[in-house]
C-alpha positions as CSV (number, residue, x, y, z in Angstrom):
1,M,11.5,-4.7,-33.0
2,E,10.5,-3.0,-29.0
3,K,13.8,-3.1,-26.8
4,R,11.5,-4.1,-23.4
5,L,12.2,-2.6,-20.8
6,P,12.2,-3.7,-17.0
7,G,9.7,-3.6,-15.0
8,L,9.4,-1.4,-11.6
9,D,9.1,-3.1,-8.0
10,L,5.9,-2.9,-6.9
11,D,6.9,-3.1,-3.3
12,A,10.1,-0.6,-3.7
13,L,7.1,2.1,-5.5
14,R,5.1,1.3,-1.9
15,S,7.8,1.9,-0.1
16,F,8.7,5.2,-2.1
17,V,5.3,6.5,-2.2
18,T,4.6,5.6,1.8
19,G,8.0,7.3,2.8
20,M,7.3,10.3,1.1
21,E,3.6,10.7,2.6
22,C,4.8,9.8,6.0
23,G,7.9,12.6,4.9
24,S,10.5,9.7,6.3
25,F,11.5,6.6,5.6
26,A,11.8,5.6,9.1
27,Q,7.8,6.8,9.5
28,A,7.3,4.5,6.4
29,A,9.3,1.7,7.7
30,L,7.2,1.8,10.5
31,R,3.8,2.0,8.8
32,L,5.5,-0.7,6.3
33,S,6.2,-2.9,9.2
34,R,10.1,-3.2,7.8
35,S,13.2,-2.0,9.2
36,T,14.1,1.7,8.1
37,S,17.3,-0.1,6.1
38,A,15.1,-2.4,4.0
39,V,12.9,0.8,2.6
40,S,16.4,2.8,2.6
41,A,17.5,-0.1,0.1
42,Q,14.1,-0.6,-2.0
43,L,14.6,3.2,-2.5
44,K,18.0,2.9,-3.9
45,K,16.5,0.1,-6.2
46,L,14.0,1.9,-7.4
47,E,16.7,4.9,-8.2
48,S,18.6,2.1,-10.0
49,Q,15.5,0.7,-12.1
50,C,14.5,4.6,-12.8
51,G,18.3,5.7,-14.0
52,T,17.5,8.8,-12.1
53,A,17.6,10.7,-8.2
54,L,14.0,10.5,-7.2
55,V,14.9,11.8,-3.5
56,T,16.9,14.6,-1.7
57,K,17.3,15.1,1.9
58,Q,16.7,18.7,2.5
59,G,17.7,19.0,6.3
60,R,15.3,16.1,8.2
61,H,12.9,16.6,5.3
62,L,12.6,14.3,2.4
63,V,11.9,16.3,-0.6
64,L,10.9,14.9,-4.6
65,T,13.3,15.8,-7.0
66,A,11.7,16.4,-10.4
67,E,12.1,12.8,-11.9
68,G,10.7,11.7,-8.5
69,E,7.3,13.7,-8.9
70,K,7.0,12.1,-12.5
71,L,7.4,8.6,-10.4
72,M,4.8,9.6,-7.7
73,S,1.8,10.1,-9.9
74,Y,2.6,7.1,-11.5
75,A,3.7,4.9,-8.7
76,R,0.2,5.9,-6.7
77,R,-1.9,5.0,-10.0
78,L,0.3,1.4,-10.5
79,L,-0.2,0.5,-6.7
80,A,-4.0,2.0,-6.8
81,L,-4.5,-0.8,-10.2
82,N,-1.9,-3.4,-8.5
83,D,-4.4,-2.8,-5.3
84,E,-7.9,-2.9,-7.1
85,T,-7.1,-6.0,-9.2
86,L,-6.0,-8.0,-6.6
87,R,-9.4,-7.2,-4.6
88,A,-11.7,-8.4,-7.8
89,L,-9.5,-11.3,-8.2
90,Q,-9.5,-12.3,-4.3
91,G,-12.4,-10.8,-3.4
92,E,-15.1,-13.7,-3.5
93,R,-12.1,-15.7,-1.4
94,L,-11.4,-13.5,1.4
95,T,-12.1,-15.6,4.9
96,G,-11.5,-14.6,8.3
97,E,-12.8,-13.6,12.0
98,I,-15.1,-11.1,12.7
99,H,-15.0,-9.6,16.0
100,L,-18.2,-7.5,17.1
101,G,-19.1,-5.6,20.9
102,M,-22.2,-4.1,21.2
103,Q,-24.9,-3.0,23.6
104,E,-26.7,-6.4,25.4
105,D,-29.9,-5.0,24.1
106,F,-28.5,-4.6,20.5
107,G,-27.2,-7.6,20.5
108,E,-30.2,-9.5,21.9
109,S,-33.1,-7.8,19.4
110,L,-31.4,-7.4,16.0
111,M,-28.2,-9.1,15.5
112,P,-29.3,-12.3,14.8
113,E,-31.6,-11.4,11.8
114,I,-28.3,-9.4,11.0
115,L,-25.9,-12.0,11.0
116,G,-28.3,-14.4,9.5
117,Q,-28.8,-12.3,6.6
118,F,-24.4,-11.9,6.5
119,K,-24.2,-15.5,6.4
120,R,-26.6,-16.2,4.2
121,H,-24.9,-13.4,1.7
122,H,-21.3,-14.3,2.5
123,P,-21.1,-18.6,3.1
C-alpha cells in the first residue's frame, strides 16, 4: 500500500511564486493584499511541507535553492491548472458590473447594437 503524501497549500504556493516574481516578499504581500509576515509564514509552511529550504537571502535579494527551483516549475503549473479549473467551472456563473467610457458619437451610433448582442449572449 502506498503511503499517502500530504497536499501542498495552494495559497502558500501562490505566495512563493509571487514572492520570487516580485523579488521580495514585501512586494508579493502588496500584490496579494496580505501582510509581509503572512507571506513569510506561508513560505515557512511550504518549506515545512516540502521538508527543505526553498529560498535563501543574498543581501536584499531572494535566491531559490536547488529544491526551490524544482518546486517553482511545479508550482507554476499547479497554479495555472487550479486557475484554469476554476475558470472552467465558474465561467458560466461570473457576474458583475461593467463600466464603459467612450466618445459620445461612438456611444450613440455603435454601442446600442454592440450592447444588445452582448446582452443576448450573456443574459
